[in-house]
Each structure stands twice: as structure tokens, then as C-alpha cells.
C-alpha positions as CSV (number, residue, x, y, z in Angstrom):
1,M,22.5,10.6,7.8
2,T,20.5,7.6,6.6
3,K,22.3,4.8,4.8
4,G,19.2,3.9,2.8
5,Y,15.8,2.4,3.2
6,T,15.5,0.7,6.6
7,R,13.3,-2.3,6.9
8,R,9.9,-2.0,8.5
9,P,9.5,-3.2,12.0
10,P,9.5,-7.1,11.8
11,W,6.1,-7.5,13.3
12,V,4.4,-5.6,10.5
13,P,4.4,-8.3,7.9
14,W,3.5,-10.9,10.5
15,A,0.5,-8.9,11.7
16,A,-0.7,-8.4,8.1
17,L,-0.2,-12.1,7.4
18,A,-2.2,-13.0,10.5
19,L,-5.1,-10.8,9.4
20,W,-5.0,-12.3,5.9
21,A,-5.1,-15.8,7.5
22,V,-8.2,-14.8,9.4
23,A,-9.9,-13.8,6.1
24,V,-8.8,-17.0,4.4
25,S,-9.9,-19.2,7.3
26,V,-13.5,-18.1,7.2
27,P,-14.5,-20.1,4.1
28,V,-12.3,-22.9,5.3
29,Q,-14.2,-23.0,8.6
30,V,-17.5,-23.1,6.7
31,W,-16.1,-26.0,4.7
32,A,-15.1,-27.8,7.9
33,W,-18.3,-27.3,9.8
34,F,-20.9,-27.4,7.1
35,G,-19.3,-29.2,4.2
36,T,-19.7,-26.3,1.8
37,P,-16.4,-25.8,-0.2
38,P,-15.0,-22.3,-0.8
39,W,-15.5,-22.5,-4.6
40,E,-19.2,-22.8,-4.0
41,W,-19.1,-19.2,-2.9
42,A,-22.8,-18.5,-2.9
43,G,-23.3,-21.5,-0.6
44,W,-20.7,-20.7,2.0
45,W,-21.5,-16.9,1.9
46,A,-25.1,-17.8,2.8
47,K,-23.9,-19.7,5.8
48,L,-22.3,-16.6,7.3
49,T,-24.1,-14.3,9.8
50,A,-23.9,-10.6,9.5
51,Q,-21.2,-10.6,12.2
52,N,-19.2,-13.2,10.3
53,R,-19.3,-11.0,7.1
54,L,-18.3,-7.9,9.0
55,V,-15.3,-9.7,10.5
56,L,-14.3,-11.1,7.1
57,A,-14.5,-7.6,5.4
58,L,-12.6,-5.9,8.2
59,A,-9.9,-8.6,8.3
60,V,-9.2,-8.0,4.6
61,L,-9.2,-4.2,5.0
62,A,-7.1,-4.3,8.2
63,A,-4.5,-6.6,6.5
64,A,-4.0,-4.1,3.8
65,G,-3.8,-1.1,6.1
66,V,-1.5,-2.8,8.6
67,G,0.8,-4.0,5.9
68,R,1.1,-0.4,4.7
69,V,1.3,0.9,8.3
70,A,-1.4,3.4,7.3
71,R,-3.3,5.5,9.8
72,W,-6.6,4.1,8.6
73,G,-5.1,0.6,9.0
74,W,-5.0,1.1,12.8
75,W,-8.7,2.0,12.8
76,A,-9.6,-0.9,10.5
77,A,-7.7,-3.3,12.8
78,A,-9.4,-1.8,15.8
79,G,-12.8,-2.4,14.1
80,F,-11.8,-5.9,13.2
81,L,-10.9,-6.8,16.8
82,A,-14.1,-5.3,18.1
83,A,-16.2,-7.1,15.6
84,A,-14.4,-10.4,16.2
85,A,-14.8,-10.1,20.0
86,L,-18.5,-9.4,19.5
87,N,-18.9,-12.3,17.1
88,N,-17.2,-14.7,19.5
89,A,-19.1,-13.4,22.5
90,I,-22.4,-14.1,20.7
91,L,-21.2,-17.6,19.7
92,L,-20.5,-18.5,23.3
93,Q,-24.1,-17.8,24.2
94,F,-25.6,-20.3,21.7
95,D,-25.1,-23.8,20.6
96,T,-23.2,-23.8,17.3
97,P,-21.3,-26.4,15.3
98,V,-18.0,-24.6,16.3
99,P,-16.5,-26.1,19.5
100,R,-16.7,-23.8,22.4
101,A,-13.0,-24.3,23.2
102,A,-12.1,-23.0,19.7
103,V,-14.4,-19.9,20.2
104,A,-13.0,-19.2,23.6
105,G,-9.4,-19.6,22.5
106,S,-9.8,-17.3,19.5
107,L,-11.5,-14.7,21.9
108,V,-8.3,-14.8,24.0
109,L,-6.3,-14.1,20.9
110,V,-8.5,-11.2,20.0
111,L,-8.1,-9.7,23.4
112,A,-4.3,-10.1,23.1
113,G,-4.6,-8.2,19.8
114,V,-6.4,-5.4,21.5
115,G,-3.5,-5.0,23.9
116,W,-1.0,-5.0,21.1
117,L,-2.9,-2.4,19.2
118,A,-3.4,-0.2,22.2
119,R,0.4,-0.1,23.0
120,P,1.6,3.6,22.8
121,A,4.4,2.5,20.5
122,T,2.1,0.7,18.1
123,A,-0.5,3.5,18.1
124,A,2.2,6.2,17.6
125,L,3.7,4.3,14.6
126,F,0.4,4.2,12.9
127,R,-0.8,7.7,13.7
128,Q,2.4,9.6,13.0
129,P,3.7,9.1,9.5
130,A,6.9,11.0,10.4
131,L,7.9,7.8,12.4
132,H,7.9,5.7,9.2
133,W,11.7,5.8,9.0
134,W,11.9,3.0,6.4
135,K,10.3,5.3,3.8
136,T,13.1,7.8,4.1
137,P,15.0,8.0,0.8
138,R,18.8,7.5,0.9
139,R,20.7,10.7,1.3
140,Y,24.1,11.1,-0.5
141,P,26.8,13.5,0.7
142,V,26.9,15.9,-2.2
143,A,28.5,19.4,-2.1
144,A,27.3,21.6,-4.8
145,P,26.5,25.3,-5.2
146,A,22.8,26.2,-4.5
147,V,20.7,29.4,-4.8
148,L,17.5,29.8,-2.8
149,E,15.1,32.6,-3.8
150,T,12.1,34.1,-2.0
151,G,10.1,37.3,-2.4
152,R,12.6,38.9,0.0
153,G,15.8,38.1,-1.8
154,A,18.2,35.3,-2.7
155,W,20.5,33.2,-0.5
156,Q,23.6,31.4,-1.7
157,G,24.9,28.2,-0.1
158,R,26.1,24.7,-0.7
159,T,24.3,21.4,-0.4
160,T,25.5,19.0,2.3
161,D,23.3,16.0,1.4
162,L,20.9,15.3,-1.5
163,S,18.2,12.7,-2.1
164,R,15.7,12.1,-4.8
165,T,13.0,14.0,-2.8
166,G,15.0,16.8,-1.2
167,V,18.2,18.5,-0.2
168,F,19.8,20.2,2.7
169,V,21.5,23.5,1.9
170,A,24.0,25.1,4.2
171,T,23.2,28.8,4.3
172,A,21.9,31.5,6.6
173,S,18.7,30.2,7.9
174,D,17.1,33.3,9.5
175,G,15.2,34.2,6.3
176,F,13.3,30.9,6.2
177,R,10.5,29.2,8.1
178,P,9.1,25.6,7.9
179,G,6.3,25.4,5.3
180,A,7.6,28.3,3.2
181,R,8.0,27.8,-0.6
182,V,11.2,28.8,-2.3
183,R,12.7,28.7,-5.7
184,I,15.8,26.5,-5.8
185,R,18.7,26.2,-8.2
186,L,21.3,23.4,-7.8
187,D,24.4,23.3,-10.0
188,L,25.4,19.7,-9.9
189,G,28.0,20.1,-12.6
190,L,26.6,17.5,-15.0
191,R,23.1,19.1,-14.7
192,V,21.5,22.3,-13.3
193,I,18.2,21.6,-11.5
194,E,15.7,24.4,-11.0
195,G,12.2,24.3,-9.4
196,A,10.2,24.9,-6.3
197,A,10.8,23.4,-2.9
198,E,9.2,23.5,0.5
199,V,11.2,24.3,3.7
200,V,10.7,21.4,6.1
201,R,13.3,22.3,8.8
202,C,15.6,25.2,9.7
203,V,18.9,24.8,11.6
204,G,20.3,27.9,13.2
205,L,23.8,28.7,14.5
206,G,24.7,26.3,17.3
207,G,22.1,23.8,16.1
208,P,22.7,20.1,15.4
209,G,24.8,20.1,12.2
210,P,25.6,23.0,9.9
211,E,23.4,26.1,9.8
212,G,21.0,25.8,6.9
213,V,17.6,24.6,5.6
214,G,16.2,21.2,4.8
215,L,14.0,21.3,1.6
216,R,11.6,18.9,0.0
217,F,11.2,19.2,-3.7
218,A,7.7,20.4,-4.6
219,R,7.7,21.2,-8.3
220,V,10.7,19.9,-10.1
221,P,10.6,18.8,-13.8
222,A,10.0,15.1,-14.2
223,A,13.1,14.7,-16.3
224,D,15.2,16.2,-13.5
225,R,13.6,13.8,-10.9
226,L,14.4,10.9,-13.1
227,W,18.0,12.1,-13.6
228,L,18.4,12.4,-9.8
229,R,17.0,8.8,-9.3
230,T,19.5,7.3,-11.7
231,R,22.6,9.5,-11.1
232,L,22.6,10.1,-7.3
233,G,24.9,7.2,-6.6
234,S,27.6,8.6,-8.8
235,L,27.2,12.1,-7.4
236,G,27.6,10.9,-3.9
237,G,30.6,8.8,-4.8
């Protein structure tokens, strides 16, 4: 049972910050090498090549996606690294105001970023939202009568834990399957909540924990959701 929202992996904000730093550094680099300050945006933008502009745009996009640990953020970061590597490879072929040591050093950092992004653990975290454990709402141990209804009948049970987004009901699980929609009625004493829910997991006899079904609220009145958000702490106490 989760104790509440768990923090994101510590490298996430640092990775996003590094990408934002790349974006901010572009106008600063133009200022350093050409003397055009960032506030003269038309001037420094004109100094950028097509590759520079692509790197800048992808750095901003990737920073937002990585910060949110979104699936598209992984691809944006991959695109940024590819564009940055291409840009630096081109710079190394020509004489530019940028020192070659700086270009080569940043290319090494880009290649290190490619290795980090390609790690199975990193790729899995971005591509599988189910691994985003820090987004799991806190569950409270609440025991209350519950009724689940489908087209095949009704099942009575009791809740074992409750969150603002779902509930686990201890009941016979053989009449349910993941993805099915059910009508749910929870008698929480101070309030009766009714609505539609989706079955997300089924636990049979001998399974981990009590037999029953895990449900995610699908269509529950907004007033009931607000009540849950504000009163769950007292229910679980």
C-alpha cells in the first residue's frame, strides 16, 4: 500500500534543467562569439544556422517532455541529441568562431547523453506510464460496504483501501475481468458514492492479498470526487 506520492527519480529534474540550460546558452553563445545580445532577438536569431535552430527548438521541447517523463519527451530528447551531434560534427569540419575544443567537448557530452537515454531502465520509464510510481495517489485503509453491478448481476463486498481515483473491493472476483465497466455504490457512512468504474485488476483466491477487484473511477459526480479529495484523510484515520 503506498504511503502517498513518491518523488520522481532524482535525475529527472536535473536532466530537464540541463536541457533548458542548452536552450538558454544558445543566445548567450551568440552574444559571446558575435557580440549580439539576446535582447536583440532578430540579430542573434539571424546568426543561427538551420541546425542551430533545430537544436534550440528540440532542447526546449525535450526539456518539457523529460520534466514530465512523457513518452514523447524521450523521442524529443533523442531528436535533440541527434541534431546536436550532427551540428557539432559539421562545426568540426569548418573554421568557426567557436573553439574546436569546446565543440569536441560538447560532442562528448552529447554522446554520453545518448548512452543515458538508451539505457533500458531510462527507456522503460519513459515508454511505460505504469512505472510512474510517483503519480500514484495515496491509498487509505477504509473498510466500507460496497455493491458492484454488471449486466450479469450484483456483488456485495467491502472496501480495503480507497483513493481519490479508485478503490479495491474485497469480493468474489470470478465475475470480473480487467477493462470491464461496472456500476459501483460505496456507503462511506457520511456519504454514499455511486457511479461507474473500470476494473483494472482482479485478485483470485490464493492471490497476493484478499480476493477482490481493483477499480478506477470512470464516471463519478464531480461533487463526490471533491468530497473524496477533502475527506479521505479522516476516513482513513
